[in-house]
C-alpha positions in Angstrom: 0.8 -5.8 19.9 1.4 -4.5 16.3 -1.6 -3.0 14.4 -1.2 -5.6 11.7 -1.6 -8.4 14.3 -4.6 -6.6 15.8 -6.2 -6.6 12.3 -5.3 -10.2 11.7 -2.9 -9.7 8.8 -1.0 -12.8 8.0 2.6 -13.5 7.2 1.7 -13.4 3.5 1.4 -9.6 3.8 4.3 -7.6 2.3 6.3 -6.6 5.4 7.6 -3.4 3.8 4.1 -2.3 3.1 2.9 -3.4 6.6 5.7 -1.4 8.2 4.9 1.6 6.1 1.1 1.6 6.8 1.6 0.8 10.5 4.0 3.7 10.9 1.4 6.0 9.3 -1.3 4.8 11.6 0.9 5.0 14.7 1.9 8.6 13.9 -1.7 9.6 13.8 -3.1 7.6 16.7 -6.0 9.3 18.3 -5.8 10.3 22.0 -8.1 8.5 24.4 -10.0 5.3 23.8 -10.2 5.0 20.1 -10.7 2.2 17.5 -7.2 0.7 18.0 -7.6 0.6 21.8 -11.0 -1.0 21.3 -9.4 -3.6 19.0 -6.7 -4.3 21.7 -9.5 -4.8 24.2 -11.2 -7.3 21.9 -7.9 -9.1 21.4 -7.4 -9.4 25.2 -10.9 -10.7 25.6 -10.3 -13.2 22.8 -7.5 -14.7 24.9 -10.3 -15.7 27.4 -11.8 -17.9 24.6 -15.0 -15.8 24.5 -17.3 -15.7 21.5 -16.3 -12.9 19.1 -19.7 -11.2 19.5 -19.4 -11.4 23.3 -15.8 -10.0 23.2 -17.0 -7.2 21.0 -19.9 -6.3 23.3 -17.8 -6.7 26.5 -15.0 -4.4 25.1 -17.7 -1.9 24.1 -19.3 -2.0 27.5 -16.0 -1.2 29.1 -15.3 1.6 26.6 -18.7 3.1 27.1 -17.9 3.7 30.8 -15.2 6.0 29.4 -17.7 7.9 27.3 -17.1 6.0 24.1 -20.2 5.7 21.9 -20.9 3.5 18.9 -20.7 6.6 16.6 -17.4 7.7 18.1 -16.0 4.2 17.7 -17.0 4.1 14.0 -15.7 7.7 13.5 -12.4 6.6 14.9 -12.3 3.6 12.6 -13.1 5.9 9.7 -10.2 8.1 10.8 -7.8 5.2 10.4 -9.4 4.3 7.0 -8.8 8.0 6.0 -5.1 7.7 7.0 -4.8 4.5 5.0 -6.5 6.2 2.0 -4.1 9.2 2.2 -1.1 6.8 2.3 -2.5 5.0 -0.7 -2.8 8.3 -2.6 0.8 9.2 -1.7 1.9 5.7 -2.7 0.0 5.9 -6.0 1.6 9.3 -6.7 5.1 7.9 -5.9 4.3 4.9 -8.1 3.2 7.2 -11.0 6.4 9.2 -10.5 8.4 6.0 -10.8 6.6 5.0 -13.9 7.3 8.4 -15.4 10.9 8.3 -14.3 11.8 4.7 -15.1 9.6 3.8 -18.0 8.3 6.9 -19.9 11.7 8.6 -19.9 13.3 5.4 -21.2 10.7 5.1 -23.9 11.5 8.7 -24.9 15.2 7.8 -25.0 14.4 4.8 -27.3 12.6 7.1 -29.7 15.5 9.4 -29.8 18.0 6.6 -30.4 15.9 5.2 -33.2 15.9 8.6 -34.9 19.6 8.9 -34.6 20.0 5.4 -36.1 17.9 6.5 -39.1 20.0 9.6 -39.6 23.2 7.7 -39.3 22.1 5.1 -41.9 22.3 7.9 -44.5 25.8 8.9 -43.4 29.1 7.4 -44.6 30.3 3.9 -43.7 32.3 5.0 -40.6 29.0 5.7 -38.9 27.8 2.1 -39.2 29.7 1.2 -36.1 27.9 4.0 -34.2 24.6 2.7 -35.5 25.3 -0.8 -34.2 26.1 0.7 -30.7 22.8 2.5 -30.7 20.9 -0.6 -31.7 22.6 -2.5 -28.8 21.5 0.3 -26.4 17.9 -0.1 -27.7 18.0 -3.8 -27.0 19.3 -3.3 -23.5 16.9 -0.5 -22.8 13.9 -2.7 -23.8 15.1 -5.3 -21.2 15.5 -2.5 -18.6 12.1 -1.1 -19.3 10.6 -4.6 -19.0 12.5 -5.3 -15.7 11.6 -1.9 -14.3 7.9 -2.3 -15.2 7.8 -5.8 -13.7 9.5 -4.5 -10.5 7.0 -1.6 -10.2 4.0 -3.9 -10.9 5.2 -6.3 -8.2 5.6 -3.5 -5.7 2.1 -2.2 -6.6 0.6 -5.7 -6.2 2.2 -6.2 -2.8 1.1 -2.8 -1.6 -2.5 -3.2 -3.0 -2.8 -6.6 -1.4 -1.6 -5.3 2.0 -3.7 -2.2 1.7 -6.8 -4.2 1.0 -6.1 -6.5 4.0 -6.0 -3.4 6.2 -9.1 -2.0 4.7 -11.0 -5.3 4.8 -10.0 -5.9 8.5 -11.3 -2.5 9.5 -14.4 -2.7 7.4 -15.2 -6.1 8.9 -14.8 -4.7 12.4 -17.1 -1.7 11.4 -19.7 -4.2 10.2 -19.4 -6.2 13.4 -19.7 -2.9 15.4 -22.8 -1.9 13.3 -24.5 -5.3 13.7 -23.6 -6.0 17.4 -23.7 -2.6 19.1 
C-alpha cells in the first residue's frame, strides 16, 4: 500500500507532489518496525472493522513485542516529518530559483529594453522601427512573466496542499499515539 494511502490522502492531492514526497520517504525508510509499518498494521486492523482506538492499541501491542516503545514510535514519525521538511526546503529553494530565473531575469530584461527604447527615441527616424519591435517584446514579456508567475504559484499551491496533507496526517497519528498509548 502506498504511503499516501496509508496517510489517507485523497485523489485531490497533486499526484506529482505525492509521488515526489513518497519517493523521498521510501528512500529513507527506517529499518525494523517503524512508524510506517505501524501505520500499515493499523490499516490491516481497520479492515477488521475495529474502532480506530482499538486498532491503534492492538497494533502497538503487537509492535511492543518487538521492542517498539511509544517514544520510539513517535521518534520514527518525527523522522518522517523531518524528511518531509527537508524536501519542502529543497522544493522552496528550487521554487525560489525558478522565480529568480523566470521572473526576475525577465524583469531585468524589461528594464534594459525600456532603456534602449528611450535611447532610440532620440535617434534618427530609421530607429523608430527598432523602437516598435522593442515595445512589442515588452508586451510579450509582460504576458510571459504573468504566465510564468501563475504557473509557479499553481505548482507551489499544489505542493503546499499536498505537503500539509502529509504533515497533518502524521501529526494526527502522533496525537492519537500520544492520547491512546
